[in-house]
Backbone of each chain as ProteinMPNN parsed JSONL, in Angstrom:
{"seq_chain_A": "XXXXXXXXXXXXXXXXXXXXXXXXXXXXXXXXXXXXXXXXXXXXXXXXXXXXXXXXXXXXXXXXXXXXXXXXXXXXXXXXXXXXXXXXXXXXXXXXXXXXXXXXX", "coords_chain_A": {"N_chain_A": [[145.059, 92.152, 40.047], [142.045, 90.539, 39.044], [141.397, 88.293, 36.416], [139.19, 87.134, 34.044], [138.242, 84.368, 32.23], [136.548, 82.78, 29.673], [134.973, 79.829, 28.407], [133.438, 77.572, 25.989], [134.687, 79.597, 23.303], [132.824, 79.897, 21.242], [129.693, 78.121, 20.963], [127.997, 75.725, 19.458], [124.878, 74.735, 19.055], [121.538, 73.163, 19.127], [118.048, 74.096, 19.396], [116.467, 73.11, 22.283], [118.544, 71.553, 22.995], [121.104, 71.128, 25.919], [122.922, 73.715, 27.411], [126.214, 74.354, 28.288], [128.246, 76.501, 29.817], [131.382, 78.0, 30.691], [133.196, 79.838, 33.149], [136.117, 80.983, 34.349], [138.105, 82.215, 36.967], [141.101, 84.136, 37.637], [141.993, 84.107, 40.191], [140.662, 83.222, 43.345], [137.204, 84.206, 43.736], [135.29, 83.915, 45.522], [131.942, 83.523, 45.915], [131.236, 85.58, 44.302], [130.152, 86.242, 41.566], [128.727, 86.976, 38.463], [126.302, 86.487, 35.65], [125.553, 87.499, 32.433], [123.331, 88.013, 29.592], [123.435, 88.926, 26.124], [121.832, 90.179, 23.37], [122.044, 90.969, 19.92], [122.241, 94.461, 19.285], [121.196, 95.064, 21.683], [121.153, 96.03, 25.235], [122.984, 94.423, 27.557], [121.621, 91.842, 29.762], [120.962, 90.924, 33.068], [121.362, 87.767, 34.251], [122.214, 85.863, 36.207], [123.324, 86.231, 39.49], [125.761, 86.54, 42.119], [126.812, 83.763, 41.757], [124.668, 81.788, 41.721], [122.176, 82.761, 42.044], [119.208, 83.402, 40.598], [118.22, 86.294, 38.534], [115.627, 88.809, 38.761], [112.56, 87.728, 37.115], [114.036, 85.868, 35.421], [114.076, 82.965, 33.595], [113.508, 79.588, 34.849], [115.134, 77.697, 33.597], [117.707, 78.678, 33.135], [120.667, 78.303, 35.134], [123.122, 78.825, 37.681], [126.221, 77.869, 38.848], [128.932, 77.033, 41.022], [132.025, 78.156, 42.648], [134.773, 79.972, 44.263], [137.128, 79.747, 41.861], [136.069, 78.531, 39.649], [133.282, 78.467, 37.585], [130.022, 77.806, 36.339], [127.529, 78.264, 33.827], [124.434, 77.208, 33.162], [122.159, 76.201, 30.702], [119.195, 74.748, 30.498], [117.401, 73.747, 28.431], [117.748, 74.832, 25.488], [115.886, 77.566, 24.187], [114.512, 79.333, 21.34], [115.05, 82.127, 21.67], [117.338, 82.132, 23.248], [119.674, 82.169, 21.953], [122.62, 83.929, 21.891], [125.027, 86.079, 23.157], [126.99, 85.401, 26.037], [128.181, 86.791, 29.092], [130.488, 86.513, 31.765], [130.926, 88.062, 35.012], [132.813, 89.553, 37.802], [132.573, 90.822, 41.023], [134.404, 92.438, 42.108], [136.058, 95.295, 41.334], [134.725, 94.801, 38.917], [135.297, 93.51, 36.33], [134.722, 92.218, 32.978], [134.201, 88.821, 31.415], [135.468, 87.466, 28.372], [133.352, 86.521, 26.973], [130.966, 84.112, 25.583], [129.696, 82.873, 22.84], [126.618, 81.587, 21.915], [125.323, 79.946, 19.426], [123.286, 78.805, 16.607], [123.146, 75.533, 15.726]], "CA_chain_A": [[143.792, 92.267, 39.15], [141.517, 89.381, 38.556], [141.088, 88.197, 35.158], [138.243, 86.167, 33.877], [138.402, 83.569, 30.961], [135.411, 81.895, 29.354], [135.077, 78.837, 27.349], [134.265, 77.905, 24.676], [134.389, 80.953, 22.665], [131.494, 79.764, 20.636], [128.974, 76.926, 21.228], [126.87, 75.576, 18.482], [123.901, 73.84, 19.65], [120.325, 73.17, 18.528], [117.05, 74.243, 20.333], [116.13, 71.888, 23.027], [119.749, 70.944, 23.724], [121.557, 71.723, 27.001], [124.154, 74.483, 27.071], [127.159, 74.533, 29.602], [129.145, 77.501, 29.703], [132.323, 77.964, 31.7], [133.94, 81.107, 33.443], [137.251, 80.747, 35.244], [138.792, 83.451, 37.606], [142.629, 83.96, 37.847], [142.151, 83.928, 41.652], [139.219, 83.274, 43.941], [136.219, 85.383, 43.759], [134.235, 83.303, 46.3], [130.648, 83.329, 45.047], [130.91, 86.873, 43.724], [130.146, 86.21, 40.037], [127.297, 87.208, 37.702], [126.222, 86.127, 34.292], [124.731, 88.352, 31.571], [123.038, 87.631, 28.226], [123.274, 90.097, 25.322], [121.538, 89.88, 22.119], [122.635, 92.104, 19.008], [121.678, 95.672, 19.342], [120.485, 95.449, 22.937], [121.965, 96.115, 26.358], [123.036, 93.108, 28.417], [120.604, 91.446, 30.787], [121.438, 90.206, 34.016], [120.725, 86.396, 34.416], [122.451, 85.191, 37.461], [124.305, 86.823, 40.468], [126.435, 85.573, 43.265], [127.111, 82.548, 41.298], [123.603, 80.789, 41.621], [120.852, 83.331, 42.253], [118.495, 84.042, 39.205], [117.764, 87.614, 38.755], [114.087, 88.833, 38.709], [112.178, 87.464, 35.82], [114.767, 85.048, 34.628], [113.38, 81.585, 33.546], [114.306, 78.602, 35.698], [116.039, 76.997, 32.525], [118.991, 79.302, 33.387], [120.976, 78.218, 36.44], [124.397, 78.868, 37.8], [126.914, 77.241, 39.991], [130.412, 77.208, 41.236], [132.616, 79.019, 43.623], [136.168, 80.03, 44.13], [137.695, 80.164, 40.624], [135.354, 77.951, 38.483], [131.84, 78.638, 37.473], [129.165, 77.237, 35.214], [126.046, 78.62, 33.633], [123.734, 76.058, 32.479], [120.719, 76.467, 30.076], [118.826, 73.259, 30.504], [116.884, 73.349, 27.236], [117.785, 76.111, 24.787], [114.764, 78.045, 23.469], [115.17, 80.056, 20.233], [115.507, 83.403, 22.09], [118.526, 82.127, 24.195], [120.89, 82.173, 21.117], [123.093, 85.163, 22.228], [126.311, 86.075, 23.792], [126.898, 85.414, 27.423], [129.286, 87.357, 29.677], [130.575, 86.631, 33.187], [131.581, 89.32, 35.565], [132.956, 89.446, 39.064], [132.162, 92.175, 41.552], [135.535, 93.306, 42.598], [136.468, 96.081, 40.15], [133.727, 94.643, 37.9], [135.631, 93.138, 34.877], [133.798, 91.021, 32.428], [134.998, 87.87, 30.685], [135.398, 87.756, 26.99], [132.106, 86.128, 26.277], [130.697, 82.933, 24.841], [128.577, 83.044, 21.81], [125.815, 80.464, 21.734], [124.78, 80.073, 17.996], [122.292, 77.759, 16.196], [123.885, 74.658, 14.856]], "C_chain_A": [[143.384, 90.792, 38.708], [140.99, 89.245, 37.165], [140.153, 86.977, 34.901], [138.333, 85.547, 32.42], [137.052, 82.809, 30.727], [135.625, 80.906, 28.213], [133.911, 77.904, 27.186], [133.954, 79.369, 24.296], [132.983, 81.065, 21.883], [130.963, 78.251, 20.799], [127.81, 76.799, 20.465], [126.008, 74.523, 18.876], [122.35, 74.078, 18.867], [119.163, 73.482, 19.643], [116.572, 72.964, 20.81], [117.437, 71.235, 23.647], [120.225, 71.789, 25.027], [122.835, 72.393, 26.665], [124.89, 74.521, 28.374], [128.155, 75.433, 29.183], [130.115, 77.76, 30.895], [132.828, 79.343, 31.876], [134.879, 80.617, 34.506], [137.893, 82.138, 35.788], [140.211, 83.227, 37.78], [142.995, 83.722, 39.392], [140.647, 83.87, 42.146], [138.506, 84.383, 44.113], [135.155, 84.893, 44.768], [133.078, 83.038, 45.538], [130.232, 84.594, 44.31], [130.957, 86.986, 42.254], [128.755, 86.321, 39.601], [127.418, 86.796, 36.19], [125.281, 87.028, 33.576], [124.524, 87.66, 30.29], [122.958, 88.942, 27.346], [122.992, 89.671, 23.947], [121.85, 91.111, 21.167], [121.52, 93.251, 19.101], [120.91, 95.983, 20.838], [121.577, 95.563, 24.052], [122.075, 94.694, 27.077], [121.965, 92.955, 29.416], [121.221, 90.615, 31.805], [120.838, 88.853, 34.246], [120.819, 85.994, 35.896], [123.321, 86.184, 38.271], [124.614, 86.019, 41.703], [126.329, 84.139, 43.068], [125.865, 81.616, 41.001], [122.139, 81.439, 41.76], [120.32, 83.918, 40.892], [117.948, 85.441, 39.65], [116.287, 87.639, 38.507], [113.798, 88.586, 37.216], [112.924, 86.406, 34.859], [114.124, 83.687, 34.664], [114.239, 80.674, 34.279], [115.119, 77.624, 34.766], [117.454, 77.431, 32.799], [119.42, 78.906, 35.02], [122.471, 78.363, 36.606], [125.112, 78.271, 39.076], [128.369, 77.485, 39.968], [130.673, 78.161, 42.313], [134.154, 79.012, 43.621], [136.661, 80.641, 42.786], [136.871, 79.419, 39.368], [133.812, 77.95, 38.526], [131.216, 78.137, 36.305], [127.76, 77.857, 35.006], [125.482, 77.529, 32.737], [122.281, 76.533, 31.994], [120.15, 75.148, 29.807], [118.237, 72.803, 29.134], [116.786, 74.641, 26.409], [116.371, 76.428, 23.962], [115.432, 79.039, 22.354], [115.688, 81.442, 20.634], [116.761, 83.261, 23.0], [119.807, 82.199, 23.264], [121.48, 83.662, 21.25], [124.523, 85.013, 22.746], [126.224, 86.274, 25.417], [128.253, 85.794, 27.921], [129.246, 87.011, 31.233], [131.218, 87.844, 33.761], [131.753, 89.163, 37.194], [132.805, 90.82, 39.693], [133.171, 92.926, 42.185], [136.258, 93.95, 41.372], [135.681, 95.693, 38.845], [134.209, 94.221, 36.51], [134.621, 92.225, 34.41], [134.758, 90.081, 31.791], [134.784, 88.21, 29.322], [134.086, 87.395, 26.342], [132.056, 84.819, 25.745], [129.532, 83.149, 24.017], [127.813, 81.757, 21.686], [125.015, 80.527, 20.392], [123.958, 78.783, 17.778], [123.043, 76.864, 15.277], [123.187, 74.227, 13.627]], "O_chain_A": [[144.151, 90.005, 38.153], [140.164, 90.064, 36.764], [140.341, 85.918, 35.498], [138.502, 86.32, 31.477], [136.532, 82.24, 31.688], [136.34, 81.141, 27.24], [133.395, 77.448, 28.207], [133.16, 80.124, 24.855], [132.226, 82.036, 21.888], [131.742, 77.299, 20.766], [126.799, 77.484, 20.621], [126.478, 73.394, 19.023], [122.111, 75.047, 18.146], [119.39, 73.095, 20.789], [116.313, 71.977, 20.12], [117.4, 70.507, 24.639], [119.829, 72.941, 25.206], [123.68, 71.931, 25.898], [124.295, 74.695, 29.438], [128.888, 75.155, 28.234], [129.655, 77.732, 32.037], [132.92, 80.055, 30.876], [134.484, 79.923, 35.443], [138.142, 83.056, 35.007], [140.558, 82.085, 38.083], [144.066, 83.246, 39.769], [139.673, 84.327, 41.548], [138.982, 85.427, 44.558], [134.106, 85.537, 44.808], [133.177, 82.348, 44.524], [129.127, 84.718, 43.784], [131.744, 87.77, 41.724], [127.788, 85.868, 40.214], [128.499, 86.78, 35.602], [124.218, 87.307, 34.129], [125.337, 86.837, 29.872], [122.449, 89.955, 27.826], [123.755, 88.905, 23.358], [121.899, 92.229, 21.679], [120.302, 93.092, 19.026], [120.19, 96.959, 21.048], [122.744, 95.239, 23.833], [121.103, 93.938, 27.061], [121.438, 93.964, 29.884], [121.947, 89.674, 31.485], [119.626, 88.883, 34.458], [119.863, 85.823, 36.652], [124.037, 86.952, 37.629], [123.949, 85.105, 42.19], [125.884, 83.367, 43.918], [125.969, 80.748, 40.135], [121.108, 80.781, 41.62], [120.922, 84.761, 40.228], [117.41, 85.72, 40.722], [115.714, 86.632, 38.09], [114.473, 89.023, 36.284], [112.507, 86.13, 33.734], [113.651, 83.286, 35.727], [115.454, 80.839, 34.382], [115.769, 76.74, 35.325], [118.357, 76.6, 32.703], [118.674, 79.145, 35.97], [123.14, 78.011, 35.634], [124.568, 78.234, 40.18], [128.944, 78.055, 39.041], [129.803, 78.858, 42.834], [134.762, 78.121, 43.027], [136.623, 81.856, 42.591], [137.081, 79.77, 38.206], [133.197, 77.451, 39.468], [131.879, 78.04, 35.272], [126.948, 77.937, 35.929], [126.046, 77.075, 31.742], [121.446, 77.098, 32.699], [120.626, 74.461, 28.903], [118.489, 71.683, 28.692], [115.868, 75.44, 26.597], [115.865, 75.602, 23.203], [116.588, 79.457, 22.419], [116.651, 81.921, 20.036], [117.208, 84.295, 23.496], [120.916, 82.283, 23.791], [120.835, 84.574, 20.733], [125.105, 83.928, 22.746], [125.528, 87.131, 25.961], [129.292, 85.349, 27.435], [128.224, 87.165, 31.903], [131.959, 88.564, 33.091], [130.825, 88.654, 37.823], [132.891, 91.845, 39.016], [132.899, 93.974, 42.771], [136.918, 93.303, 40.559], [135.979, 96.235, 37.781], [133.535, 94.574, 35.542], [133.838, 91.589, 35.116], [135.937, 90.388, 31.614], [134.02, 89.129, 29.023], [133.749, 87.91, 25.277], [133.136, 84.328, 25.417], [128.476, 83.575, 24.484], [128.475, 80.788, 21.315], [124.008, 81.235, 20.378], [123.935, 77.859, 18.591], [123.525, 77.274, 14.22], [123.75, 73.478, 12.829]]}, "seq_chain_B": "XXXXXXXXXXXXXXXXXXXXXXXXXXXXXXXXXXXXXXXXXXXXXXXXXXXXXXXXXXXXXXXXXXXXXXXXXXXXXXXXXXXXXXXXXXXXXXXXXXXXXXXXXXXXXXXXXXXXXX", "coords_chain_B": {"N_chain_B": [[108.788, 102.527, 37.96], [111.986, 101.432, 36.901], [114.19, 103.524, 35.124], [116.829, 104.009, 32.845], [118.017, 106.643, 30.981], [119.781, 107.507, 28.176], [121.798, 109.929, 26.481], [121.882, 110.966, 22.999], [123.423, 109.619, 19.971], [126.753, 110.345, 19.044], [129.06, 112.179, 16.979], [132.502, 112.485, 16.809], [135.712, 114.253, 16.32], [138.987, 113.008, 16.012], [141.023, 113.436, 19.172], [139.242, 115.11, 20.247], [136.675, 115.741, 22.836], [134.089, 113.96, 24.48], [130.935, 113.99, 26.035], [128.53, 112.211, 27.677], [125.358, 111.594, 28.844], [123.176, 110.32, 31.315], [120.041, 109.878, 32.494], [118.296, 109.063, 35.328], [115.282, 107.479, 36.56], [112.617, 106.476, 38.818], [113.779, 105.245, 41.103], [115.82, 106.121, 44.031], [118.389, 108.091, 43.255], [120.771, 108.73, 44.598], [121.283, 106.423, 46.121], [122.606, 104.412, 45.081], [125.582, 103.055, 43.146], [126.556, 104.349, 40.03], [127.574, 103.079, 37.159], [129.721, 102.769, 34.139], [130.124, 101.404, 30.933], [131.853, 100.254, 28.287], [131.61, 99.282, 24.937], [133.12, 98.173, 22.129], [132.649, 98.008, 18.551], [131.525, 94.827, 17.632], [132.955, 93.738, 19.722], [133.705, 92.851, 23.193], [132.45, 93.448, 26.504], [133.599, 96.134, 28.449], [134.37, 97.452, 31.657], [134.328, 100.79, 32.719], [134.242, 102.596, 34.839], [132.982, 104.048, 37.814], [130.64, 106.067, 39.62], [129.755, 107.403, 42.854], [126.855, 108.561, 43.563], [126.061, 109.797, 45.847], [128.116, 111.169, 47.141], [129.968, 111.799, 45.207], [132.227, 110.465, 44.827], [134.58, 108.679, 42.843], [135.833, 105.728, 41.036], [138.025, 104.51, 38.685], [138.617, 102.42, 35.912], [141.828, 101.036, 35.123], [142.715, 101.329, 32.525], [141.375, 103.444, 31.343], [141.962, 105.475, 33.025], [142.775, 108.877, 33.667], [141.726, 109.786, 31.271], [139.071, 109.651, 31.514], [136.132, 111.072, 32.969], [133.72, 110.733, 35.315], [130.788, 111.746, 36.762], [128.147, 112.829, 38.71], [124.835, 114.498, 39.068], [122.89, 115.397, 41.424], [120.799, 117.155, 41.467], [119.361, 116.829, 39.175], [119.257, 114.058, 38.861], [121.019, 112.796, 37.13], [123.655, 111.147, 35.616], [127.019, 111.545, 34.232], [129.439, 110.865, 31.796], [132.399, 111.532, 30.613], [134.824, 111.513, 28.168], [138.074, 112.068, 26.969], [140.44, 113.228, 24.614], [139.845, 111.634, 22.399], [140.331, 108.817, 20.346], [140.306, 106.729, 17.411], [139.899, 104.005, 18.199], [138.128, 104.419, 20.443], [135.611, 104.382, 19.302], [132.504, 103.19, 19.853], [129.87, 101.66, 21.681], [128.494, 103.12, 24.49], [127.387, 102.356, 27.691], [125.433, 103.195, 30.562], [124.911, 101.736, 33.861], [123.467, 100.254, 36.602], [123.009, 98.681, 39.874], [120.557, 97.85, 41.813], [120.607, 97.288, 44.948], [122.096, 95.084, 44.717], [125.55, 94.063, 43.937], [125.997, 94.279, 41.197], [124.942, 94.643, 37.744], [121.688, 95.286, 37.319], [120.067, 97.107, 35.97], [120.177, 98.842, 32.928], [121.189, 101.549, 30.767], [120.205, 102.473, 27.505], [122.13, 102.75, 25.805], [124.782, 104.43, 24.087], [126.063, 105.441, 21.0], [129.137, 106.333, 20.172], [131.077, 107.702, 17.607], [134.166, 108.09, 16.436], [136.007, 109.817, 14.135], [137.817, 111.255, 11.545]], "CA_chain_B": [[109.506, 101.771, 36.863], [113.244, 102.092, 36.95], [114.653, 103.794, 33.745], [118.223, 104.88, 32.592], [117.8, 107.124, 29.559], [120.928, 108.041, 27.792], [121.761, 111.01, 25.346], [121.97, 110.464, 21.705], [124.637, 109.363, 19.297], [127.729, 111.467, 18.811], [130.191, 111.87, 16.12], [133.626, 113.37, 17.215], [137.056, 114.015, 15.682], [140.126, 112.525, 17.011], [141.503, 114.513, 19.972], [138.025, 115.975, 20.874], [135.95, 115.146, 23.975], [132.633, 113.693, 24.402], [130.103, 113.869, 27.266], [127.231, 111.384, 27.551], [124.37, 111.693, 30.119], [122.368, 109.105, 31.787], [119.205, 110.528, 33.371], [117.601, 108.013, 36.024], [114.003, 107.737, 37.264], [112.124, 105.227, 39.343], [114.532, 104.959, 42.231], [116.723, 107.08, 44.437], [119.703, 108.364, 42.576], [121.92, 108.598, 45.479], [121.301, 105.308, 47.001], [123.483, 103.188, 44.35], [126.487, 103.602, 42.268], [126.373, 104.384, 38.546], [128.753, 102.666, 36.302], [129.72, 103.063, 32.811], [130.672, 100.311, 30.311], [132.239, 100.351, 26.865], [131.502, 98.004, 23.984], [133.513, 98.558, 20.728], [131.724, 97.088, 17.509], [131.814, 93.324, 17.643], [133.794, 93.209, 20.983], [133.136, 92.416, 24.519], [132.046, 94.435, 27.491], [134.662, 96.671, 29.336], [134.059, 98.256, 32.625], [135.092, 101.948, 32.686], [134.442, 103.171, 36.071], [131.659, 104.344, 38.574], [130.567, 107.171, 40.498], [128.904, 107.244, 43.931], [126.194, 109.766, 43.522], [125.837, 110.457, 47.116], [129.178, 112.034, 47.643], [130.725, 112.058, 43.985], [133.428, 109.635, 44.706], [134.749, 107.842, 41.594], [136.711, 104.647, 40.727], [138.174, 104.222, 37.256], [139.471, 101.398, 35.327], [143.283, 101.52, 34.887], [142.744, 101.419, 31.039], [140.684, 104.828, 31.111], [142.348, 106.506, 34.036], [143.364, 110.059, 33.136], [140.902, 110.176, 30.057], [137.618, 109.52, 31.733], [135.627, 111.75, 34.031], [132.417, 110.363, 35.572], [130.243, 112.762, 37.639], [126.653, 112.635, 39.027], [124.307, 115.827, 39.357], [121.85, 115.033, 42.198], [119.668, 118.044, 41.22], [118.618, 116.375, 38.021], [119.21, 112.6, 38.829], [121.663, 112.463, 35.778], [125.243, 110.782, 35.595], [127.726, 111.894, 33.006], [130.769, 110.1, 31.466], [133.197, 112.44, 29.679], [136.057, 110.778, 27.598], [138.782, 113.013, 26.301], [141.518, 112.788, 23.769], [139.308, 110.587, 21.675], [140.871, 108.117, 19.076], [139.411, 105.77, 16.59], [139.606, 102.976, 19.014], [137.18, 104.829, 21.378], [134.403, 104.237, 18.712], [132.022, 102.107, 20.789], [128.595, 101.936, 22.487], [128.711, 103.361, 25.894], [126.171, 102.06, 28.539], [125.385, 103.302, 31.991], [124.224, 100.631, 34.471], [123.331, 100.341, 38.075], [122.545, 97.629, 40.474], [119.748, 98.235, 42.956], [120.796, 96.325, 46.16], [123.218, 94.002, 44.455], [126.755, 94.68, 43.487], [125.987, 93.872, 39.669], [124.247, 95.662, 37.101], [120.498, 94.808, 36.738], [119.38, 97.975, 35.079], [120.97, 99.409, 31.956], [120.568, 102.299, 29.729], [119.915, 101.953, 25.953], [123.49, 102.793, 24.911], [125.064, 105.651, 23.243], [127.043, 105.284, 20.201], [130.224, 107.454, 19.904], [131.889, 107.391, 16.558], [135.292, 108.886, 16.308], [136.309, 109.732, 12.866], [138.261, 112.404, 10.975]], "C_chain_B": [[110.938, 102.4, 36.832], [113.653, 102.406, 35.494], [115.925, 104.486, 33.837], [118.094, 105.316, 31.22], [118.933, 107.908, 29.286], [120.789, 109.034, 26.627], [122.042, 110.306, 23.987], [123.395, 110.237, 21.205], [125.42, 110.629, 19.007], [128.669, 110.986, 17.746], [131.256, 112.863, 16.536], [134.777, 113.222, 16.362], [138.038, 113.569, 16.709], [140.743, 113.659, 17.719], [140.419, 115.263, 20.703], [137.685, 115.144, 22.233], [134.635, 114.871, 23.769], [132.088, 113.474, 25.753], [128.782, 113.34, 27.073], [126.547, 111.385, 28.955], [123.527, 110.535, 30.151], [121.265, 109.638, 32.771], [118.285, 109.202, 33.908], [116.185, 108.466, 36.445], [113.55, 106.313, 37.902], [112.857, 104.732, 40.61], [115.341, 106.119, 42.81], [117.984, 107.246, 44.106], [120.91, 108.051, 43.397], [122.161, 107.449, 46.282], [122.378, 104.117, 46.205], [124.42, 103.773, 43.464], [126.046, 103.535, 40.868], [127.678, 103.888, 37.916], [128.57, 102.827, 34.904], [130.593, 101.81, 32.166], [130.985, 100.521, 28.843], [132.062, 99.156, 26.013], [131.849, 98.422, 22.56], [132.728, 97.658, 19.803], [132.336, 95.677, 17.522], [132.681, 92.825, 18.768], [132.937, 92.96, 22.285], [132.803, 93.678, 25.337], [133.305, 94.878, 28.264], [134.149, 97.685, 30.306], [134.969, 99.561, 32.508], [135.335, 102.552, 34.016], [132.946, 103.401, 36.686], [131.796, 105.584, 39.219], [129.602, 106.993, 41.658], [128.229, 108.546, 44.014], [125.987, 110.606, 44.772], [126.874, 111.487, 47.59], [130.16, 112.331, 46.395], [131.995, 111.285, 43.91], [133.445, 108.732, 43.547], [135.872, 106.829, 41.737], [136.735, 104.538, 39.202], [139.091, 103.175, 36.95], [140.809, 101.858, 35.058], [143.182, 102.027, 33.324], [142.202, 103.002, 30.675], [140.995, 105.885, 32.109], [143.191, 107.772, 33.38], [142.627, 110.548, 31.898], [139.583, 110.173, 30.328], [137.369, 110.208, 33.059], [134.25, 111.276, 34.332], [131.913, 111.313, 36.724], [128.737, 112.481, 37.606], [126.129, 114.217, 39.469], [123.056, 115.319, 40.025], [120.64, 115.872, 42.019], [118.849, 117.556, 40.129], [118.527, 114.819, 37.837], [119.875, 112.189, 37.59], [123.192, 112.165, 36.137], [125.695, 111.129, 34.238], [129.045, 111.031, 32.905], [131.246, 111.009, 30.393], [134.514, 111.653, 29.458], [136.867, 111.798, 26.814], [139.844, 112.333, 25.441], [141.027, 111.483, 23.021], [140.237, 110.058, 20.533], [139.986, 107.134, 18.547], [139.015, 104.517, 17.395], [138.595, 103.15, 20.286], [135.746, 104.686, 20.714], [133.71, 103.155, 19.34], [130.555, 102.595, 21.085], [129.036, 102.101, 23.822], [127.437, 103.124, 26.663], [126.453, 102.637, 30.031], [124.66, 102.262, 32.539], [124.365, 100.74, 36.031], [122.739, 98.985, 38.571], [121.783, 98.143, 41.777], [119.799, 97.068, 43.946], [121.511, 95.172, 45.846], [124.296, 94.612, 43.818], [126.977, 94.277, 41.938], [125.182, 94.762, 39.045], [122.815, 95.069, 36.525], [119.724, 95.797, 36.095], [120.415, 98.63, 34.237], [120.436, 100.527, 31.069], [120.589, 101.81, 28.365], [121.059, 101.964, 25.26], [123.566, 103.989, 24.141], [126.234, 105.349, 22.249], [127.963, 106.474, 19.821], [131.108, 106.907, 18.787], [133.024, 108.581, 16.448], [135.949, 108.752, 15.049], [136.802, 111.075, 12.26], [137.423, 112.84, 9.686]], "O_chain_B": [[111.119, 103.615, 36.754], [113.447, 101.527, 34.658], [116.165, 105.363, 34.667], [118.056, 104.483, 30.314], [119.177, 108.897, 29.977], [119.809, 108.999, 25.883], [122.408, 109.131, 23.954], [124.39, 110.575, 21.847], [124.911, 111.726, 18.779], [129.026, 109.821, 17.568], [130.934, 114.049, 16.616], [134.909, 112.196, 15.694], [137.953, 113.71, 17.929], [141.002, 114.709, 17.133], [140.682, 115.972, 21.674], [138.283, 114.136, 22.612], [134.008, 115.497, 22.914], [132.73, 112.816, 26.572], [127.957, 113.932, 26.377], [127.152, 111.197, 30.011], [123.215, 109.875, 29.16], [121.647, 109.839, 33.924], [117.684, 108.456, 33.135], [115.929, 109.652, 36.654], [114.031, 105.234, 37.558], [112.409, 103.706, 41.122], [115.538, 107.086, 42.075], [118.802, 106.522, 44.674], [121.842, 107.324, 43.051], [123.11, 107.41, 47.065], [122.815, 103.12, 46.779], [124.195, 104.889, 42.995], [125.203, 102.702, 40.537], [128.763, 104.371, 38.243], [127.45, 103.007, 34.427], [131.557, 101.31, 32.746], [130.085, 101.087, 28.224], [132.394, 98.053, 26.449], [131.001, 98.96, 21.848], [132.194, 96.638, 20.24], [133.548, 95.481, 17.426], [133.096, 91.666, 18.793], [131.709, 92.893, 22.331], [132.888, 94.806, 24.852], [134.041, 93.998, 28.711], [133.556, 98.684, 29.897], [136.167, 99.468, 32.245], [136.447, 102.975, 34.335], [131.923, 103.001, 36.131], [132.885, 106.135, 39.379], [128.568, 106.383, 41.386], [128.814, 109.541, 44.441], [125.787, 111.821, 44.777], [126.593, 112.464, 48.284], [131.114, 113.085, 46.589], [132.771, 111.463, 42.971], [132.449, 108.069, 43.258], [136.797, 107.066, 42.513], [135.708, 104.482, 38.527], [140.151, 102.995, 37.548], [140.97, 103.043, 34.765], [143.607, 103.145, 33.031], [142.692, 103.622, 29.731], [140.448, 106.988, 32.106], [144.167, 107.58, 32.656], [142.886, 111.678, 31.483], [138.826, 110.654, 29.485], [138.084, 110.068, 34.051], [133.491, 111.479, 33.384], [132.718, 111.609, 37.606], [128.173, 111.982, 36.632], [126.853, 115.001, 40.082], [122.176, 114.832, 39.314], [119.539, 115.434, 42.352], [117.653, 117.847, 40.126], [117.896, 114.307, 36.912], [119.371, 111.263, 36.955], [123.835, 112.908, 36.878], [124.97, 111.051, 33.247], [129.599, 110.577, 33.906], [130.575, 111.227, 29.384], [135.186, 111.215, 30.391], [136.244, 112.405, 25.942], [140.106, 111.132, 25.507], [141.682, 110.441, 23.023], [140.856, 110.865, 19.839], [139.003, 106.737, 19.172], [137.89, 104.036, 17.263], [138.299, 102.207, 21.02], [134.753, 104.838, 21.426], [134.331, 102.093, 19.39], [130.135, 103.713, 20.785], [129.87, 101.339, 24.313], [126.422, 103.699, 26.272], [127.552, 102.533, 30.577], [123.764, 101.777, 31.848], [125.328, 101.284, 36.572], [122.081, 98.26, 37.824], [122.366, 98.772, 42.661], [119.139, 96.04, 43.791], [121.562, 94.258, 46.67], [124.1, 95.634, 43.159], [128.103, 93.983, 41.537], [124.684, 95.674, 39.706], [122.772, 94.471, 35.45], [118.656, 95.418, 35.617], [121.478, 98.969, 34.757], [119.282, 100.442, 30.647], [121.024, 100.679, 28.151], [121.163, 101.325, 24.213], [122.589, 104.514, 23.607], [127.325, 105.021, 22.714], [127.536, 107.46, 19.221], [131.773, 105.879, 18.919], [132.755, 109.781, 16.388], [136.468, 107.669, 14.782], [136.104, 112.053, 12.526], [137.722, 113.865, 9.073]]}, "name": "protein", "num_of_chains": 2, "seq": "XXXXXXXXXXXXXXXXXXXXXXXXXXXXXXXXXXXXXXXXXXXXXXXXXXXXXXXXXXXXXXXXXXXXXXXXXXXXXXXXXXXXXXXXXXXXXXXXXXXXXXXXXXXXXXXXXXXXXXXXXXXXXXXXXXXXXXXXXXXXXXXXXXXXXXXXXXXXXXXXXXXXXXXXXXXXXXXXXXXXXXXXXXXXXXXXXXXXXXXXXXXXXXXXXXXXXXXXXXXXXXX"}
């Protein structure tokens, strides 16, 4: 069973700053990793799939990279609406990571 | 427009069974898996299982095996998730979700809150 870990648990940043979120798999998942954003009271939204492909309608400030066991979600310049919880997920048995909360500093 | 519309909130007693529906529109129901995801209050996302609406085949997460049953009714384009032997720890929002052409979840239902309380 592949386990995903995310770091940090919480990231406190100001609007306009760059956010770098990490997801690590317990064994290689190739490029089969996705990132989701979830705001309070809402369903998650797919941001990135297959490590680096932006989903439909996702702004260019969101980018994903990595392969194997180490992956990164980067938000180049935080907008007020980007403060949320971010989850990674791999597509074999579809487990999610525990999440990273990006909150306002 | 793709839509996944779930049934309303439920309150159940410990030991009871809950069945939640997810009606889809805007795409061919039998073309893509339907997944279910649990989210307890203040907690993360937990994948529960899936159904292939084309043939009814299911895969369940080990944590829920034996207590969860996921089905699909192709006559009404509706998926169902039934969870039995409810306990307080099952209090959560349950989402249906699907991926159209990708192996991830790009469409989600609005969520159904299930409260388990005596």
